[in-house]
C-alpha positions as CSV (number, residue, x, y, z in Angstrom):
1,X,15.4,-15.2,20.3
2,X,16.7,-11.4,20.0
3,X,20.5,-10.9,18.5
4,X,21.9,-7.9,20.0
5,X,24.7,-5.6,19.6
6,X,26.1,-4.4,23.2
7,X,24.7,-1.1,22.9
8,X,24.2,0.6,26.9
9,X,24.2,3.5,28.8
10,X,26.1,6.9,29.8
11,X,28.9,6.2,32.7
12,X,28.6,9.4,35.1
13,X,26.7,12.7,35.5
14,X,29.6,14.6,34.1
15,X,29.3,12.8,30.5
16,X,25.4,13.0,30.9
17,X,25.7,17.0,31.4
18,X,28.2,17.5,28.5
19,X,25.6,15.5,25.9
20,X,22.5,17.4,27.1
21,X,24.6,20.9,26.7
22,X,25.6,19.8,23.2
23,X,22.6,18.4,22.3
24,X,20.7,21.9,22.7
25,X,23.5,23.9,21.4
26,X,23.2,21.8,18.0
27,X,19.4,21.9,18.0
28,X,19.5,25.8,18.5
29,X,22.0,26.3,15.8
30,X,20.3,23.6,13.2
31,X,16.8,24.4,13.9
32,X,17.2,28.3,14.8
33,X,15.3,28.4,17.5
34,X,15.5,29.6,21.2
35,X,15.3,27.0,23.7
36,X,15.1,29.7,27.1
37,X,11.1,29.0,27.9
38,X,8.1,27.4,25.9
39,X,6.2,30.2,26.1
40,X,9.1,32.3,24.2
41,X,9.4,29.9,21.8
42,X,5.5,29.6,20.6
43,X,5.4,33.7,20.5
44,X,6.8,33.3,16.9
45,X,5.7,30.9,14.3
46,X,8.6,29.8,13.0
47,X,10.6,28.4,15.9
48,X,9.8,25.5,18.1
49,X,10.1,24.7,22.0
50,X,12.5,23.1,22.5
51,X,12.4,22.5,25.9
52,X,9.4,20.2,25.3
53,X,10.8,18.3,22.2
54,X,14.1,17.9,23.9
55,X,12.1,16.1,27.3
56,X,10.2,13.7,24.5
57,X,13.8,13.2,23.1
58,X,15.3,12.2,26.2
59,X,12.2,9.8,27.1
60,X,13.3,8.0,23.6
61,X,16.7,8.1,24.9
62,X,15.6,6.1,27.9
63,X,13.7,3.8,25.6
64,X,16.3,2.7,23.9
65,X,19.2,2.3,26.6
66,X,16.7,0.7,29.1
67,X,16.2,-1.8,26.3
68,X,19.8,-2.5,25.2
69,X,21.7,-2.1,28.7
70,X,21.7,-5.6,29.3
71,X,23.6,-6.9,26.2
72,X,26.7,-5.2,27.1
73,X,26.8,-6.5,30.9
74,X,25.8,-10.3,30.2
75,X,29.0,-11.2,31.8
76,X,28.7,-9.1,35.2
77,X,24.6,-9.8,35.4
78,X,25.0,-13.5,34.7
79,X,27.9,-13.2,37.9
80,X,25.3,-11.2,39.7
81,X,22.6,-13.4,39.5
82,X,24.3,-16.6,39.3
83,X,22.9,-17.5,36.2
84,X,24.3,-18.2,32.7
85,X,25.0,-15.1,30.1
86,X,22.2,-16.9,27.9
87,X,19.5,-16.5,30.2
88,X,20.4,-12.8,31.3
89,X,20.4,-12.4,27.7
90,X,16.2,-12.7,27.8
91,X,16.6,-9.7,29.8
92,X,16.7,-8.2,26.2
93,X,14.0,-10.2,25.3
94,X,11.4,-10.1,28.4
95,X,11.3,-6.1,27.2
96,X,10.6,-6.2,23.7
97,X,8.0,-8.5,24.3
98,X,6.4,-6.3,27.0
99,X,6.3,-3.4,24.0
100,X,5.0,-5.7,21.5
101,X,1.9,-7.0,23.8
102,X,1.2,-4.0,25.5
103,X,1.7,-1.2,22.9
104,X,-1.3,-1.5,20.7
105,X,-4.1,-2.3,24.0
106,X,-2.4,0.1,26.4
107,X,-2.8,2.8,24.0
108,X,-6.6,2.0,22.7
109,X,-7.0,1.9,26.7
110,X,-5.4,5.6,27.5
111,X,-7.0,7.3,24.3
112,X,-9.1,9.5,26.6
113,X,-6.8,10.3,28.7
114,X,-5.2,13.5,29.5
115,X,-1.8,13.2,27.5
116,X,1.0,14.5,30.1
117,X,-0.4,12.2,32.9
118,X,0.2,9.3,30.0
119,X,3.8,10.6,29.2
120,X,4.4,10.9,33.3
121,X,2.9,7.2,33.9
122,X,5.3,5.8,31.1
123,X,8.6,7.4,32.9
124,X,7.2,6.2,36.3
125,X,7.0,2.9,35.1
126,X,10.6,3.3,34.1
127,X,11.6,4.5,37.4
128,X,9.8,1.9,39.5
129,X,10.9,-1.2,37.2
130,X,14.6,-0.1,36.8
131,X,14.9,0.3,40.4
132,X,13.3,-3.2,41.2
133,X,15.7,-4.5,38.5
134,X,18.8,-3.2,40.5
135,X,17.8,-4.5,43.8
136,X,16.5,-7.3,42.5
137,X,18.4,-10.5,43.4
138,X,16.3,-13.0,42.2
139,X,15.8,-13.9,38.4
140,X,12.1,-14.5,37.7
141,X,11.8,-11.2,39.6
142,X,14.4,-9.6,37.4
143,X,12.6,-10.3,34.5
144,X,8.8,-9.7,35.6
145,X,10.6,-6.2,36.0
146,X,11.9,-5.9,32.6
147,X,9.0,-6.9,31.0
148,X,7.1,-4.4,32.6
149,X,9.2,-1.7,31.5
150,X,9.2,-3.1,28.4
151,X,5.4,-2.5,28.6
152,X,6.0,1.5,29.7
153,X,8.7,1.6,27.1
154,X,5.6,0.3,24.2
155,X,2.7,3.0,26.1
156,X,6.1,5.7,25.3
157,X,6.9,4.9,21.5
158,X,2.8,5.0,20.5
159,X,2.9,8.3,22.6
160,X,6.1,11.0,21.5
161,X,5.4,10.9,17.9
162,X,1.8,12.1,18.7
163,X,2.7,14.1,21.4
164,X,5.6,16.3,19.4
165,X,3.0,17.0,17.1
166,X,0.4,18.3,18.7
167,X,3.0,21.1,20.3
168,X,3.3,22.9,17.0
169,X,1.6,24.3,13.1
170,X,1.0,21.5,11.3
171,X,3.7,23.2,8.7
172,X,6.2,22.4,11.5
173,X,5.3,19.0,12.9
174,X,8.1,17.1,10.6
175,X,10.8,19.2,12.2
176,X,9.5,18.8,15.8
177,X,9.2,14.7,15.6
178,X,12.9,15.5,14.1
179,X,13.9,17.0,17.7
180,X,11.9,14.3,19.6
181,X,13.4,11.2,18.2
182,X,16.9,12.5,18.4
183,X,17.2,10.4,21.6
184,X,17.7,7.1,19.4
185,X,20.8,7.9,17.6
186,X,21.9,9.7,20.3
187,X,21.3,6.3,22.4
188,X,23.1,4.2,19.6
189,X,25.9,5.8,18.9
190,X,27.2,6.6,22.5
191,X,26.2,3.9,24.7
192,X,28.9,1.3,23.4
193,X,31.9,2.9,25.2
194,X,30.3,4.5,28.1
195,X,28.2,1.7,28.8
196,X,30.8,-1.0,29.1
197,X,32.8,1.5,31.2
198,X,30.4,2.0,33.4
199,X,29.9,-1.6,34.0
200,X,32.9,-2.9,34.4
201,X,33.4,0.3,36.7
202,X,30.7,0.8,38.5
203,X,28.8,-2.7,38.7
204,X,25.3,-3.7,36.7
205,X,23.2,-2.7,39.5
206,X,24.8,1.3,39.4
207,X,23.5,1.4,36.0
208,X,20.1,0.8,35.9
209,X,20.2,3.4,39.2
210,X,21.7,5.9,36.6
211,X,18.6,4.8,34.4
212,X,16.4,5.3,37.8
213,X,18.0,8.5,38.6
214,X,17.5,10.0,35.4
215,X,13.6,9.4,34.8
216,X,13.4,10.9,38.3
217,X,14.8,14.3,36.6
218,X,13.0,13.6,33.2
219,X,9.9,13.3,35.4
220,X,10.2,17.1,37.2
221,X,11.4,18.1,33.4
222,X,8.6,17.1,31.6
223,X,5.7,18.6,34.7
224,X,8.1,22.0,34.1
225,X,8.3,21.9,30.5
226,X,5.9,19.9,28.4
227,X,2.6,21.6,27.7
228,X,-0.6,18.9,28.9
229,X,-3.1,18.4,26.4
230,X,-6.8,16.5,26.7
231,X,-7.1,13.3,26.0
232,X,-9.3,12.1,22.6
233,X,-12.7,12.8,22.8
234,X,-15.0,8.9,23.1
235,X,-17.1,10.0,20.0
236,X,-14.1,10.9,17.9
237,X,-11.9,7.2,18.8
238,X,-11.7,4.9,15.8
239,X,-12.1,1.2,16.2
240,X,-8.8,-0.9,15.7
241,X,-9.9,-2.2,12.5
242,X,-10.9,0.9,10.9
243,X,-7.6,2.6,11.7
244,X,-5.9,-0.7,10.2
245,X,-7.9,-0.5,6.5
246,X,-7.8,3.1,6.7
247,X,-6.0,3.7,3.0
248,X,-2.4,4.2,3.5
249,X,-2.0,3.0,6.7
250,X,-1.0,-0.5,5.7
251,X,1.5,0.9,2.8
252,X,3.7,2.5,5.9
253,X,3.4,0.0,8.3
254,X,4.8,-2.9,5.2
255,X,7.5,-0.7,4.3
256,X,8.7,0.1,7.9
257,X,9.0,-3.4,8.1
258,X,10.7,-4.0,5.2
259,X,12.7,-1.0,5.7
260,X,13.6,-2.0,9.5
261,X,13.9,-6.0,8.4
262,X,16.9,-4.7,6.3
263,X,18.7,-2.6,8.7
264,X,18.5,-4.9,11.6
265,X,19.5,-7.9,9.8
266,X,23.0,-5.9,8.9
267,X,23.0,-4.1,12.7
268,X,22.4,-6.9,14.9
269,X,25.3,-8.9,12.7
270,X,27.8,-6.3,12.1
271,X,30.3,-7.5,14.5
272,X,30.9,-10.7,12.0
273,X,30.2,-8.3,9.0
274,X,32.6,-5.8,9.4
275,X,35.2,-8.9,10.1
276,X,35.1,-9.8,6.3
277,X,35.8,-6.3,5.4
278,X,38.5,-3.9,4.9
279,X,37.7,-3.0,7.8
280,X,38.9,-5.7,10.1
281,X,37.8,-6.2,13.7
282,X,36.8,-2.3,14.0
283,X,33.7,-3.1,15.3
284,X,33.7,-0.1,17.8
285,X,34.6,2.6,14.9
286,X,31.8,1.5,12.5
287,X,29.4,1.8,15.1
288,X,30.5,5.2,16.0
289,X,30.0,6.0,12.2
290,X,27.3,4.5,12.1
291,X,25.7,6.5,14.7
292,X,27.7,9.8,13.9
293,X,25.8,9.4,10.4
294,X,22.9,9.2,11.9
295,X,22.9,12.5,13.5
296,X,23.1,13.7,10.4
297,X,20.4,12.1,8.9
298,X,17.8,13.1,11.5
299,X,19.3,16.6,10.9
300,X,18.3,16.3,7.0
301,X,15.2,14.5,7.8
302,X,13.9,17.6,10.0
303,X,14.5,20.0,7.3
304,X,13.0,18.0,4.5
305,X,9.9,16.3,6.1
306,X,7.1,18.8,5.5
307,X,7.9,19.9,2.3
308,X,9.3,16.5,0.5
309,X,8.4,13.5,2.6
310,X,7.8,11.1,-0.5
311,X,11.1,12.0,-2.6
312,X,13.6,11.7,1.2
313,X,11.4,8.4,1.6
314,X,12.3,7.0,-2.3
315,X,16.1,8.7,-2.2
316,X,16.7,7.2,1.2
317,X,15.7,3.6,0.1
318,X,16.8,3.9,-3.1
319,X,20.3,5.0,-1.5
320,X,20.4,2.1,1.2
321,X,19.6,-0.9,-1.5
322,X,22.6,0.7,-3.5
323,X,25.1,0.4,-0.3
324,X,23.9,-3.1,0.3
325,X,24.4,-3.6,-3.2
326,X,28.1,-2.3,-3.3
327,X,28.7,-4.1,0.3
328,X,28.2,-7.2,-1.9
329,X,30.4,-6.8,-4.9
330,X,32.9,-4.8,-3.0
331,X,33.9,-5.0,0.7
332,X,37.6,-4.8,0.9
333,X,38.1,-1.2,0.6
334,X,37.7,0.4,3.9
335,X,36.7,3.3,2.1
336,X,34.1,1.8,0.3
337,X,33.0,0.6,3.7
338,X,33.5,3.5,5.1
339,X,31.1,5.5,2.9
340,X,28.3,2.7,2.7
341,X,28.3,2.8,6.7
342,X,27.9,7.0,6.4
343,X,25.1,6.6,3.6
344,X,23.6,3.6,6.0
345,X,23.7,5.7,9.2
346,X,22.1,8.7,7.3
347,X,19.2,6.8,5.5
348,X,18.4,5.5,9.4
349,X,18.5,8.2,10.8
350,X,15.9,10.3,9.1
351,X,13.7,6.4,9.0
352,X,11.8,6.9,11.9
353,X,10.4,11.0,11.8
354,X,9.7,9.9,8.1
355,X,7.5,6.8,8.6
356,X,6.0,8.5,11.8
357,X,5.0,11.2,10.1
358,X,3.5,9.1,7.0
359,X,1.4,7.0,9.6
360,X,0.5,9.7,11.7
361,X,-0.6,12.3,8.7
362,X,-2.6,8.9,6.4
363,X,-4.5,8.1,10.1
364,X,-5.9,11.3,10.8
365,X,-7.7,11.1,14.2
366,X,-6.4,7.5,14.6
367,X,-2.8,8.5,14.6
368,X,-2.0,7.2,18.4
369,X,-3.3,4.0,17.8
370,X,-1.4,4.0,14.4
371,X,1.8,4.4,15.4
372,X,1.2,2.1,18.7
373,X,1.1,-0.5,15.3
374,X,4.0,0.7,14.4
375,X,5.9,0.2,17.5
376,X,4.7,-3.2,17.0
377,X,5.9,-3.3,13.5
378,X,9.3,-2.0,14.3
379,X,10.3,-4.1,17.0
380,X,8.7,-7.2,15.3
381,X,11.5,-6.0,12.4
382,X,14.3,-5.6,15.0
383,X,13.3,-9.5,15.9
384,X,13.4,-10.7,12.9
385,X,16.4,-9.9,11.9
386,X,17.7,-11.5,14.3
387,X,16.3,-14.6,13.3
388,X,16.7,-14.0,9.4
389,X,20.4,-13.0,9.7
390,X,20.9,-15.8,11.9
391,X,19.7,-17.9,9.0
392,X,21.1,-16.7,6.3
393,X,24.5,-16.6,8.5
394,X,24.6,-20.0,9.3
395,X,23.4,-21.2,5.4
396,X,25.6,-19.0,3.6
397,X,27.4,-16.9,5.5
398,X,27.7,-12.8,5.9
399,X,28.0,-12.5,1.9
400,X,24.1,-13.0,1.5
401,X,23.2,-10.1,3.8
402,X,23.4,-7.8,1.4
403,X,21.4,-9.4,-1.2
404,X,18.9,-10.0,1.3
405,X,19.1,-6.5,1.9
406,X,18.8,-5.4,-1.7
407,X,15.4,-7.7,-1.8
408,X,13.9,-5.8,1.1
409,X,14.8,-2.5,0.4
410,X,13.6,-3.2,-3.5
411,X,10.0,-4.1,-1.6
412,X,9.7,-1.4,0.4
413,X,10.6,1.2,-2.7
414,X,7.9,-0.9,-4.7
415,X,5.5,0.2,-1.8
416,X,6.3,3.4,-1.2
417,X,6.5,4.6,-5.0
418,X,2.7,2.9,-5.7
419,X,1.3,4.6,-2.5
420,X,1.1,7.9,-3.6
421,X,-2.5,8.7,-3.6
422,X,-2.4,8.4,0.5
423,X,0.7,7.2,2.3
424,X,3.6,9.1,0.9
425,X,2.2,11.7,-0.9
426,X,4.1,14.1,-3.4
427,X,4.4,17.7,-2.8
428,X,4.2,19.5,1.0
429,X,2.5,17.7,3.3
430,X,-0.5,19.1,5.3
431,X,-0.7,18.3,8.7
432,X,-3.0,18.1,11.3
433,X,-4.8,21.1,12.9
434,X,-2.5,22.4,15.8
435,X,-4.1,21.4,19.3
436,X,-4.1,24.4,22.4
437,X,-2.3,22.8,25.2
438,X,-4.2,23.9,28.7
């Protein structure tokens, strides 16, 4: 069973609008782009198609919020469906199971489809199954709806990184992915207070209706602003086994597993960990600090991924490992813990962009399928974090967490260091050729 920290969704349309405007402003300043239109942006070689990339970011935001929304609404869902909170928690498990089982086969099955049609299919999936969840009074139907919402998410995560890369010139692919992935830290950092408030004031069904409304808006946004691309011709499709055995693919996936397992052990059990530190019971403050730092991390990754991917991955792993070591020897100082959380957040914020860029570069024409493997590895690490962290907590307490993290991060560092020929190459990266939309 996966164990989650309560992280949910936006509370009102006003809050949503303010966040979207802030997001657009930040990236106009950070990436120096004009988001007036895709045509104007693509006219200049140094500008990114922000409207389209932010639509992908919103898709990622909806994936994360839809997954974690029940975790903060367990009492309300339990009462509404007449079940225990433990059973209500399986709504998250069903979603994760759908993503794990569907990511690879659905990605393979849709390789020949036009890319925007696949993206719209995932968005419609969220619209339908979040609506079913909001309407359902049956626990069994709710679980089925959650499973298929997870299926939509598995396909979406396999698609987003490759889609962002195709919109821009090769030297901009890392920056484009950083923008497309910004929905993840936004969802994680803003979900706690807003989602909890929504559940307490408007009810859990309203929360799912809001998610359905967001997907409807997103579908219109995608049709208006996101360019379309052809699917992969049949003759160019690599078999799954060949993609998995491509030099460099397995080392990147190994780093994903080690890095994300370390992250999720600490993140899943952040509440008991923080309770023993100088922060006392301030879990909310710890999560907010982590979320803001993650935004900084994704900004840094966007700036460094195209020119210094290898060194950025190695420094991130080393910084997280050193932070974990410091947590192991000194958690009584609130200043030390705060600084450690900031470093942890910065390293996590850039991880998705860095690792998916490395994986897509390594896999070449098999990038979409390789990225579906990343979905499985990432979700497996989330589940593993709950299981391994729970075992450590029961056996030795939270004091064992930092040392487990150090071991995992050292393993990840060694794998990344040794994979310089294919997975994490030194110097400036060379991406795929840009594909013209039509």
